[in-house]
N, C-alpha and C positions, 0 to 999 in steps of 0.2 A: 722750499728748497728744491736747489735744480743740482747737477752737477752732468762732468761730460764725458764722452766713453771715449777713448784715446785709442791709433792707430792700432796697440796690441791688446784693446780691448779691453782697459782699464778705466777704473774708475775714482772716485775721491769721493769717503765716506761724511759727507759735512758734521764742519768738530759740533754741530748740537746734540748729532745720533749719538756719536761719539760720547761722549758726557753722559748722554741720556741714559743707554744702555753700557755706558762703564765699559766700554769698548776699546783694546790694546790690537797693538800691531799684532803679535799671535792669535787673538780670537780668529773663528772658522765662524762663516756664514752661511746658510744654505740659501740657496734661490730656488725660489719655489713659483711654476704657472699654475696662478687657480682663476679662470672662470676672462681670460685675454688677458690678467693682469699679473704682473710681477713679485713676487712679495720675497723681503730679506727679511731671515729669521736668523739671529744671533745661536750657533749651538754652543748649548754648553759642555764644559771639559767632564761631567763628573755626567754618564750616562743614564742613571736615573732623573734626571732634573732637563734633558734633553728629552726623554721621553714624555714629559710633562704636557698634560695639554694641547696633544696631536691625536687622539682618538678621541672618537664620539660623544666620549665622558662615560659614568658608570659602572667604571668596572670593576671596583670594589665589590661594590653590592652584586653587581653580577659571579663573579667567582665567594661570594659571601654564600649567594641562593645553591650555588652548584655544589658548592660541596655541604649544603645541608639538605639537597635532593639526593648525594651520594650515599650523607650518612643513615640518611633514611631508610636506603634499599640494604644497607650495611646488614 
């Protein structure tokens, strides 16, 4: 799928992509530069959902391990 950038820097998101990701006119997108490519990621209204899958993973396990160490030193 392709789209064209207008003179004002705007582009159209293809209908198939809007339907697949359930995007509507009020939704927000985040543009990320990643190793010379551009990634466009839908931003969830819920900040918790927006944060998910953005880290290196294992945050819960690391947090539980830190809390366990804290309890051991008390």
